[in-house]
N, C-alpha and C positions, 0 to 999 in steps of 0.2 A: 640109494637116495636119488631123487629126481634132479634134473638139471636146474630146477628152480632153487634159489638160495634163500627162500623165506620160510621160516618154520611154520607160520600160520597157514600158508598155502600148501605146504607139504602135508600138514595134518588133514587138510581137506581131501588131498589126493590119496591118502592111505586106504580109505574104505570106499570102494566104488558104489556101495549101496546108499551112502550118505550123499544126497544131492542138495547142496546148499548154494544159494547165490552169493556172489562176491559183493561185499558191502563197499561202496565207493564214496569217498569224500571229494567234493569239487571245491577247489580253492581258486579265487580270483583276487589279484591285487590290481587296483585301479581298473575295474572292468570296462571294456569297450563295448560299443553297440554290437549286438549279435554274439558276443562271446559266450553268454550262458547257453544259447541255442547250439553253438558249435560244440561246447563241452558235453551237453546233453546228448547230441547226436553221436558223438564219439563213444560215449558210454553205451548208448543203445546199439551200436555196431559190435559190441563185445558180448559174446555168449555168457549168459548168466550174471551179468553185471547189473547192479541196481544202485541208484543213488541213495545213500543213507544220510548224508549230511552235505549241506552247502554252506560256504562261508566266503566272505569277501572283505577286503580292506581298501581304504583309499590312502593309506599311509605309505611312507617311503620304504623302498626296498633296501635301504641302507641300515635299517634297524629290525630287530626281531620283536620289538615291543608293539605288536599289532594284534588287536583283539581277535580278529578272524583267524590269523595264523596260530595264535595260542589255543584257540578253540579246536583247530585241527590236531595240534600236538596232544591236547588232552584226550581227544577221541582216539588217537593212536595208542596212547598209554593205557587207556581203559578198554582196549580191544573192541572198539566200536566200528572201526573201518579196516578193510584189508588192502585197499588201494587208494592212493591219493592222486587225483588227476588235476593237472594244471595245463594251461595253454602252452606256456613256455617255462622252462626251468628257472629263468631269471625272475619269474613272478614270485618265486619263493624268496629269493634274495639276490641282491646286486653284488654281494661280496663273496668271494670264494670261501673265505673262512666261515661265514654264516651258513652258506649253502652246505659245506662239508658237515657242519654241526647238525643242521636239519636232516640231512640224508642219514647220518649216523644214528640220530635219535629215532627217526621213522623206521629205518630198516632194522634197528635193534629190537623194535617192537613188532617186527614181521610185516610192516606196511611197505608195499611196493609203490614207488613213485613213477608216474608216467607223464610225459609231455604229449598232449593231444596233437599239437602242431608238428612235433618232431618225434614220431613213434619210435625211432631208433634210440631216443634218449629215455631209457627205461631201466630202472634199478633191479629188474628181475634177474638179470644175469651179471656175473662179475664184469664182463666186457661192456655191458650197457651202463653199469655204474661207473666204469672207467671213462667211457665217452662223456657221461654227464659231467664228471669232474674236469675233464680236459676242456670241453666247450665252455664250462663256467669260468675256468681260468683265462681262456682267450677272451671271453666277453668282458671280464674285469679289466684286462689289459687294454682292450679297445676303449672301454668307458673312461679309464684313467687318462689315456691319450687324448680323447675328445675333450675332457675337462682341461687338460694342459693347453690344448690348442685354443679353447675359448678364452682362457686366462691370458694367453699370449696376445690374442687379437684385441682384447680389452686393454691391455697395457699399451699396445701399439696405438690404439685409438686415443687413449688418454694422452700419450706423449705428442702425437701429431695433431691434436685437436680432433675435430669431427671429419677430417679430410679422409677420403677413401685412398687406400694404397694404390689404386689404379688411376687416380686423378693426377695426371701429368705432373 
């Protein structure tokens, strides 16, 4: 068995006479200027990769109820894509629990998930999948801390009026 841990990719590697391109899904949450071009150029840099599906959402990363995300999951379940490319893994979800669910769902259907901005975050290998989950957990901790800091600043501001804490 190859070092690759995805059944769909392994099937492609079994017969060297079968030359098939890798079907890629591009997913963007709250797309930024130039992000589509960035993802497209990343795909173009990979041998035999072709964009099969593009999808985007403007919804919150705190929920899985996003039309574009559900479209990508349906494509994975129906064997329409081999790889899902995102700019950053947090574009899939802001919560570790949701990201774990999505990664399990995608990889169970043989879909590799890759971050174009952080190529080391790739579910192709067990170590890459581990890194994705660790980075996701750290990002959630940072996000939770930032929210707590904002709430504390707001409470302080409300208690002290509109006065700056640095104003003598």
